[in-house]
C-alpha positions in Angstrom: -131.2 -9.3 41.9 -129.5 -10.7 38.8 -126.6 -9.5 36.6 -125.3 -11.3 33.6 -124.3 -14.7 34.9 -124.9 -13.7 38.5 -127.6 -13.7 41.1 -127.1 -11.7 44.2 -128.9 -10.9 47.4 -130.1 -13.3 50.1 -133.6 -14.0 49.0 -132.8 -14.2 45.2 -130.0 -16.7 45.9 -132.2 -18.8 48.2 -134.9 -18.9 45.5 -132.4 -19.9 42.9 -131.2 -22.8 45.1 -134.8 -23.9 45.9 -136.0 -23.9 42.4 -132.9 -24.3 40.1 -130.1 -25.7 42.2 -128.6 -27.5 39.3 -128.0 -24.2 37.5 -125.8 -22.8 40.3 -122.1 -23.3 39.7 -120.9 -21.5 42.9 -122.3 -19.6 45.8 -119.8 -17.0 47.1 -120.6 -15.7 50.7 -119.0 -13.1 52.9 -116.2 -14.5 55.0 -117.1 -14.6 58.6 -120.8 -13.8 58.1 -123.4 -15.6 60.2 -127.2 -15.5 60.6 -129.3 -15.6 57.4 -126.3 -16.5 55.3 -126.0 -19.8 57.2 -129.3 -21.0 55.5 -127.8 -20.1 52.1 -124.7 -22.1 52.8 -126.7 -25.1 54.1 -129.0 -25.2 51.1 -126.1 -24.8 48.6 -124.3 -27.8 50.3 -127.4 -29.9 50.2 -127.6 -29.1 46.5 -124.1 -30.1 45.9 -123.1 -26.5 44.9 -119.6 -25.3 45.6 -119.5 -22.7 48.4 -116.6 -20.2 48.6 -115.8 -17.3 51.0 -114.9 -13.8 49.8 -114.3 -10.3 51.1 -117.0 -7.6 50.7 -115.0 -5.9 47.9 -114.7 -9.3 46.0 -118.4 -9.9 46.2 -119.1 -6.4 45.0 -116.8 -7.0 42.1 -118.6 -10.3 41.3 -122.1 -8.8 41.5 -121.2 -5.5 39.9 -123.1 -3.9 42.7 -122.6 -3.3 46.4 -126.2 -4.4 47.1 -125.3 -8.1 47.3 -126.2 -8.5 51.0 -123.1 -10.8 51.4 -124.0 -13.5 48.8 -123.5 -13.9 45.1 -124.2 -17.0 43.0 -122.6 -17.9 39.7 -125.3 -19.4 37.5 -125.2 -21.5 34.2 -126.4 -19.9 31.1 -128.3 -23.0 30.2 -130.2 -25.7 32.0 -128.8 -29.2 33.0 -130.6 -32.4 32.9 -130.2 -35.5 35.2 -128.3 -38.5 34.0 -131.6 -40.6 33.7 -133.0 -38.1 31.3 -129.8 -38.1 29.3 -129.7 -41.9 29.0 -133.2 -42.0 27.8 -132.6 -39.8 24.7 -131.0 -42.5 22.4 -134.0 -44.9 23.2 -136.5 -42.2 22.3 -134.7 -41.5 19.0 -134.2 -45.2 18.2 -130.4 -44.8 17.9 -127.3 -46.4 19.4 -126.2 -44.3 22.4 -123.4 -41.9 21.8 -122.3 -39.7 24.8 -119.3 -37.7 25.7 -118.1 -37.3 29.3 -115.6 -34.6 30.3 -113.2 -34.7 33.3 -112.2 -31.5 34.8 -111.8 -29.2 31.7 -111.2 -25.8 32.9 -111.2 -23.5 29.8 -114.8 -22.4 28.8 -113.8 -21.9 25.2 -112.4 -25.4 24.9 -115.5 -26.7 26.6 -117.8 -24.8 24.3 -115.9 -26.0 21.2 -116.1 -29.5 22.5 -120.0 -29.2 22.8 -120.2 -27.9 19.3 -118.2 -30.9 18.0 -120.2 -33.3 20.0 -123.5 -31.9 18.7 -122.3 -31.7 15.1 -121.2 -35.4 15.0 -124.4 -36.7 16.6 -123.8 -37.2 20.3 -126.9 -37.5 22.4 -125.5 -35.7 25.3 -122.5 -34.7 27.5 -121.6 -35.6 31.2 -119.6 -33.2 33.3 -118.5 -33.4 37.1 -119.9 -30.7 39.4 -116.5 -29.8 40.8 -113.3 -28.5 39.2 -115.0 -28.5 35.8 -116.2 -25.4 33.9 -120.0 -25.4 33.5 -122.4 -23.9 31.0 -121.1 -20.4 31.5 -121.9 -17.6 29.1 -118.5 -18.0 27.4 -118.9 -21.7 26.9 -122.4 -21.4 25.7 -121.4 -18.6 23.3 -118.4 -20.6 22.0 -120.8 -23.6 21.4 -122.7 -21.4 19.0 -126.2 -22.8 19.5 -125.2 -26.4 20.2 -126.6 -26.4 23.7 -130.0 -25.7 22.4 -129.9 -29.2 21.0 -127.4 -31.1 23.2 -128.3 -32.2 26.7 -125.7 -31.8 29.5 -125.9 -33.6 32.7 -123.9 -32.5 35.8 -122.9 -35.3 38.2 -121.3 -35.1 41.7 -119.2 -38.3 41.1 -118.1 -38.8 37.5 -116.7 -42.3 38.1 -120.1 -43.4 39.5 -121.9 -41.8 36.6 -119.6 -43.9 34.3 -120.5 -47.1 36.2 -124.2 -46.4 35.6 -123.5 -45.8 32.0 -121.6 -49.1 31.7 -124.5 -50.9 33.4 -126.7 -49.4 30.7 -124.8 -51.6 28.1 -122.6 -48.6 26.9 -118.9 -49.1 26.3 -116.7 -46.4 27.9 -113.7 -45.2 25.8 -111.2 -42.9 27.5 -109.0 -40.6 25.6 -105.3 -40.8 26.5 -102.0 -39.4 25.3 -100.2 -42.6 26.6 -100.6 -46.3 25.5 -103.9 -47.1 24.2 -105.8 -48.7 21.2 -105.5 -46.4 18.2 -108.9 -44.8 17.5 -108.8 -46.1 13.9 -108.6 -49.6 15.2 -111.4 -49.4 17.8 -114.9 -50.4 17.0 -117.1 -47.4 17.8 -120.2 -48.5 15.9 -122.1 -49.7 19.0 -123.3 -47.9 22.2 -120.3 -45.5 23.0 -119.4 -43.0 25.7 -116.2 -41.1 25.0 -114.3 -39.6 28.0 -111.8 -36.8 27.7 -109.7 -35.3 30.3 -108.4 -31.8 31.3 -106.1 -29.8 29.2 -103.1 -30.4 31.3 -103.4 -33.6 33.2 -105.7 -35.7 31.0 -107.9 -38.2 32.7 -107.5 -38.7 36.4 -106.4 -42.2 37.4 -109.6 -43.3 38.8 -111.6 -42.1 35.8 -109.1 -43.9 33.4 -109.6 -47.1 35.4 -113.4 -46.7 35.1 -113.1 -46.8 31.2 -113.5 -50.1 29.4 -110.9 -49.1 26.7 -108.2 -46.3 26.5 -107.9 -44.8 23.0 -105.1 -42.8 21.5 -104.9 -40.5 18.5 -101.9 -41.4 16.3 -99.8 -38.2 15.7 -97.9 -37.9 12.5 -96.4 -34.5 13.1 -93.9 -33.2 15.8 -96.6 -31.7 18.0 -97.1 -34.2 20.8 -100.7 -33.8 21.6 -104.0 -32.0 20.8 -106.0 -29.8 23.2 -109.2 -31.3 24.5 -111.4 -29.5 22.0 -109.4 -30.7 19.0 -109.2 -34.3 20.4 -113.0 -34.3 21.0 -113.5 -33.3 17.4 -111.3 -36.1 16.1 -112.9 -38.8 18.3 -116.4 -37.6 17.7 -115.8 -37.6 13.9 -114.5 -41.1 14.0 -117.7 -42.3 15.8 -119.8 -40.6 13.2 -117.7 -41.9 10.3 -117.8 -45.5 11.5 -121.5 -45.4 12.1 -122.2 -44.0 8.6 -120.0 -46.6 6.9 -120.5 -49.4 9.4 -116.8 -50.1 9.2 -113.6 -49.2 11.2 -111.3 -50.4 8.3 -108.5 -48.0 7.4 -104.9 -48.4 6.3 -103.1 -48.5 9.7 -99.7 -49.1 8.4 -98.5 -45.5 8.9 -100.6 -44.7 12.0 -99.2 -47.6 14.0 -95.7 -47.2 12.9 
């Protein structure tokens, strides 16, 4: 059976995993349960879907019904694509690749706003990790206000490995950082680009930062020390679009580098 953003019951969850495993964000099963639920757990793990264990009352709250048979799946509100499909999009359009990768962003509203900015400024797609990252939830999709209808999103088990594939495709990977980095106004973003943005509190994980070719920083003129990930994404995506429209990265950097 299905509630808003949830599928519950053994057979419905099994069918979800068999047919649309990429749409499942999490499968929650009754703690200590055995028998038929073991197949659900095994199939979820083979599909790379997070498995958690809950009490019966917790599952009832998740499903909005006590007829869950010990299993509830959280599902994405939109479909994901695989990385190969994502990488083919710029070639099909005859355009220089422009992607955005996101590292462990937790807030669905920030993620939705990021998706909207990415689509508005011409990104071909977004890459997210499977774990510790908000997916295409109802809140994220609603906040994106239609952007997911035009913007492909790939979900990968290992973000660093995905970035290595992207780099082998001839795309430069630029990571956003609050620390030392090249100012975004000084970077050449006119070629094949993948921007990588980190979580709201921690930023990029060290291994993800090391996978980037260049680290970018946004110069801050005010007293606020940083932008949230959605605002930072808007600035960086705008700069990619600006440089591509003018064919130039030239700006007066005297104040921004002071």
